N, C-alpha and C positions, 0 to 999 in steps of 0.2 A: 409455394414455399416461402418466398419473401414476405408475402402478406401475412402468413401464419406467424412468422417470426417478429415482424414489425408491428402488426396490428394491435396486439395486446399492450405493447409499450406506448403506442400512440394513444390508445384508449385510456390508459392509466394517467398519462400526462394531461389529457383533456379533462378527465374527472378531477384531478388535482387542481388544475387551473380554474375549473368551474367552482369548486369549493372555496378556493382562494378568493375569487371575485365575489362570491356570496358573503364571505367574511368581511370584505371591504365595504360592500353595500350595507352591511349591518351597522356600520358606524362605530364598531367596537373601538377603533383607534382612528385618529385623524390621518388624512392621506399622506402627510409628510412622514408619519411614523410607519404606516402600513400602506404602501402604494399598491396599486393593482397590477396584475400580470402584464397588461398592455404597456403601462409606464415602464416597468422593468425591462420588458422586451425591447422597447424603443431605446432605452438607455444602453442595453447590451449591444444592440445593433450599431448604435453610434460609436461605442468603444471599439467594436470589432473593425470599424473602418478607420481607426486611428493606429498610431504606431506604438503608443505607450503600453497598451494591453498585451500586444504580441511580444514586446520586449520583456515584459514581466513574466509572461508564460514561458518564454525561452529561458530566462534566468531560473525560474522555479523548476522547470523540467530538467535542466542541466544539473541542478543540485540533487533532484530526486534520483536521476539515473546514476550519478556518481556515488551517492550515498548508498543506494540499494545495491549496486554492483559490488561495492566494498563489503556491505553487510552479507550479501549472498556468498562471497568468497570466504569470509571469516566464519560464517555460520556453517557452511558446508564442511570446511576442514575440521571445525570443532565437533560437529555432529559425527563425522566419520571417525574421529579419534576416540570419542567416548562411547560410541555405539557398541563396539565389540570388546571394550576393555572394562572389566568390572571395577577395577580400582579407580580409574578415571571417572567412571559413571557415578560411583559412590561419593567421590570427592567433588567433582565439578558439576554433576547432574543437577543437584539442588540449587546450585548457584545460577545455572542457566535458566532453570524454571523461575527462580526468584527475579532475575533480570527481565524475564518475559512479562511478568505480572506488574512490574514497577512502572508507574505512569511516566511518560516521556517528559512531562512538564517538570517533574521533580529533578531532572538532570540539568536543567538550564542554569540554575545558580552556579553549580560547579563548572559547567561548560563556559559560561561567560567569564567567571573569574580566571579559569585556566587558559582559555583561548582569546578572551576579549570579544568585543563586538565585531566578529569576523565570521566569514562563511564556515571556517573550520569548526566553530562552536555548533553550528546547525548540523554539519555533516557528522560530528561526533554523536550527537543525540540520535540522528537517523540510524547510525550503525548500532549503537547500544540498544536501540529499541527494536530493530528488525533482525539483527543477527541471531538472537536467541530463538526466534520463531523458526528461522531456517534450520538451525541446529536441531531443534525439537522435531521438525519434519523429517530430517535425516534419521534421527534415532527411532522415531516411530516406524519409518519405512523399514529399517533393519529389523525391528522387533516383530514386524508382521511377515517376514520372510518365512516360508514353509520350512520346518525342520528337515523334511524329506529332501528339499533342494540343497540345504547345507550339507546333509549327509552324503548326497550324491557328489557334491563338490569335494568333500573330503576323500571319497573313494577315488576320485579322479586326481587326487594329490594336488589340488589347487591350494596355494598358500599365499599369504600376505597380499601383495599388489595384484597378482593374478586372480585371487579370490574376490577382491573388491571390484576389479575391472570386469570380470566375466559373470559374476554371480550377484554380489551384494548390491552394487550400485544399480545395475539394470532392474533387479527385483524391487529395489526401494524407490525407483523413479516416480511411480504414481504419488506416493506420500511426499516425496521430495518436492514435486510440483505444487502440491497442496500447501506445503510449508513455505514455498516461495510466494504463493498467492497471499497467504496470511502475513508473511514478512513485508510484502509490498504495502498491505493495509496499515501495518504499524509504521512503516517508513513514511507513508503519505501523511498520516495524522501527525507524526513527529515533525515533519517538514512544515506543515501548516502552522503548528504551534510555534515552531522555531522562527518562522518569518514574522510572526506577530510580536515575539519577545526580543529577538536579536535583529535589530534594524541596522543593517550594514550601510555605512555612508556611501552616498552617490551610486546606489544600486537599486534598480527597480525590480520588484517581484510582486507576485500575487498578494503576499502578505502585506507588503508596503501599500499597495493599492487599497486593500481592505482597511488597513489602519488609517489611511488618508480619508477614506469615505466615512469612517467612524468619527474622526476629528471634525469633519465638516458637516456632520449629521446629514449626510447624503444617503438616505436609505435606498433609493432606486439603484445607485451605483453599488452599494454594499451587497444588495440582493443579487444584482447582475454578476458581481465577482464571485459570490457564493455559488451561483449557477455554473460559472465556468469551472470552479473547483469540483462540483458534483459531476459535471460532464466528463472532465478528465478522469475522475475516479471510475466512472461507469465504463469508459472506453478501455482503460487499462485492465479493469476487471474482466471485460469481455475477451481481451487478448489472453489472459491467464485461463479463463474458462474454456476457450477454444483449445489451448495447449493441453489442458487437463483432459478434455474429451478425447483428443487425439491419442494421448498416452494411454488412457484407459481402454480405448478401442483397440490399440495395438496390443495391449496385454490381456485382452479378452474380458475386461471388467465392466464393459458398457453394454447394456441391453438395448438393441436398436428397436425403435418404435415407428 
């Protein structure tokens, strides 16, 4: 079971590293511009044995969790309010969709002017980028509830809070988890952009390390930090995928193989 799950991932990494090394051998770019996977791995190993990278990861993850938790709360409430209210959906629904499609980087001039070079500016962009995705997930989850289930709830005289608690929210949970997963992706991308644009004084973060590597033209360090960003993204995505599978299995939406 473990080999079947891990094997393809290891093979994919090996193929990618091999293609990367072949590109280095081709001489397309000098080694200081395009270092090989061995040089990057050695750089990453060295950074992992230091304190600075772990401090940066801790700072970045604390921002990510705080921003995403706030976005999830706001998005959940907003989605629940507009999902079953035609007037609110007609008025606020297009605004939520528009916010979801708006690039996070476009918010940073406003955030910097309003909050200054402070963590609040980064958190604001995380929330404004992720909350609409969570809200859309809630709305889609409610839209996909079977009308038979809603009619049964009406026959049982379930209203307002009881209807949401016992019928709507449980039925919408699979789509809600999918919305949270997408919201995290928006939050993570917004955070990485924010840490490159909003450099908070006397604070180490992954974005600061990446900016420093760029200023020093230290490509092995830059690629090593990018690898850390990729690994964190994969790990968090795996957590959401596991939660999604568990929910779909609980609701009978997953075909076991």
